[in-house]
Each structure stands twice: as C-alpha cells, then as structure tokens.
N, C-alpha and C positions, 0 to 999 in steps of 0.2 A: 580625487576625492571617490571616484567609482573604483579605483584600485584598493582605497582601504574598504571599504563596503564588501569588495571581494574576499579581502584577505579576513576582516571579519567573520564573512560568510564561512569561508574555508575552515579557519581556526575553529569556529564554534561547530561545527558539524564533527571534525576530526575530534576535538576533545569531548564532546557530547554524545557523540553516538559511535565513530571508529573505534577509540580506544578502550572505552567500556565495554564494548561488544568484544572485542579481542581480549580484552581479561576475561571475561566469561567462557569463552570457547578454551580459553588455555586451561580453564579451572576443569571446563567438561573434558578435553584432553586428559590432564592428570587423572580424574576420576576413571575414564574408559581404561586408561594404561594401568592404574590400581586395581581395577576390578577384572581385568586381562589376565595380570600376574596372580590373583588371587585363586582365579580358575585354572592356571596352570599349575600353582601348587597345589588345588585340590586334585588336580589329575594325578599327579605324582603320588599321592597319598593314596587314592584309590587303586592305582596299579600296585602300591606297596600291601594293601589290603588284601588283594586277590592273590598277591604272591604268599603272604602270611597263612591264610585258608584256616579259621576259626579264632581260637583267642588272641588277644592282643592286648599287649601292655603299652600304655603311652602317656606323656604328660600333655594335662591339657590346662588351657589358661582359664582361670577363675575370673580374671579381670586385672587392670592395674599393673599388669605383668607380673601376676601370681600365679605360680603353676600348681598343679597337684597332681599326682599319679591316678590314672584312670585303667581299670580293667574292663576289656570290651570283652562279655565271654561269646560273642557271636557276630561276625561280619559279613556275614551273606545278605544282609539288606543294610541299607541305609536310610535314614529319615530326610527329607529334603522339606524345608521350611520354605512356604509359597509365600508366605506372608499374611496378614490378617487371620493370624491363630488357625490357619490352615494347612495341614504338612502331608505328604505323601511318603508310603513307603516304598522304595525302589530295591531289586537286585542290585547287586556291585554293578553286573553288566548294563542295567537300564541308566545306573546313575553315570556311567562314565560316557554312555552314549550322551545322557542330557548334558555332560559337562563338556563333552566335544563340540555339538550343536549350539552350547553356550559360548564358546569360544571362536567358532566362526562369526556368530552373529556380532561380537565384540570385535573381533578384526574388521569386521566390513563398517561396524559403526567408527571405529579408530580411522580408519581411512578416510570416511565422510568428515570428520572432526577434522583432522589433517588439512583437508582440502581445503575445508571452511578458512582454518586459519592462514594458511596462504593465500586465499582469496583476500582476506581481510588485512593482512599483511600489504600485498599489492594496493589495495586501495589507501592504504595508509601512505604507502610511498610515493602514490602518484599525487595525493594531497599536500605532502610536504613540499614535491617537487613544484607543485602550484604555488604554493607559498612562498617559497624561496624565489620564483620568477615574479610575482606581484610585489613580493618586498624589494627586489631589484629594479623592476620598474618604478616605483616610487623613489629610488634614489637616484635612477638617473634623470637628464635634462628633460623638461616637458617641453615635448615636439610642436611646433607651431603649426604643423599640417592639418 
C-alpha cells in the first residue's frame, strides 16, 4: 500500500509540476532562439545599410505576408522602438552596438534556459526511474521480513 502512495505521489509531481514546467521552459527556449535569430538578421541588415551609405530601396512587410516597395532617403539614423510608445534615434554605429549587446544578453539567456531544460529533463528521468522501481516492487512477491 505504501508503494501505491509513493507511486501516486511521484506520478502526481511528474504530471502536475515537472512536465508542465518543461513545456514552459521549452516555449521560453523557442522564444529566445527566435529573438536571437531576429537580432542576427538585424545585425546583417544594419551592416548592409552601413555599406549602402545613403538612399536605400527595399521591400517592407505591411502584414500578413504582403510587401510594398519602400524608399529610405537617408540611412544614417535608425529609430529604435523601446516600447510603451517610446522611441530613440540612433546612429548606425550606435544601433549596431545596441544589437551586439542585445545578442550577447540573449546568448547568455539562451544558455541559462538550456541549462534549466537539462535540469528539468534530468529530474523527470529520475522520477520516471523511481516510478519504474515502485511499479516493479508492486509486482514482486511481498517480503515477510
């Protein structure tokens, strides 16, 4: 009977805590990877703007996969959306520095999230092993000692 209680406790913790936490961590991991990819793309685009020096023509997405031609008359400054309707104008050099710093932060965050995922995965494996042992002891003959 005690093994059934252990089994229930282990199973409950696994299903209500560890597996949902792993799912959230993996969603966070995917978001950080996505953000990092976007900043790397932005870094490449800023480098292209620096090389172009001046007027630039490009396609810009309007939304829902619809693009329009855009003419950028002057590319020496970039407007950074800080959120909450706040913007900052940066030179290309300042923008590249900001992007580089942001990439460094995201790479560190990515490592932290990967470590968290690895730790939770290890815990899940331990609980699954414990459940297997409890299940095996339920099936073994009862000891009289």
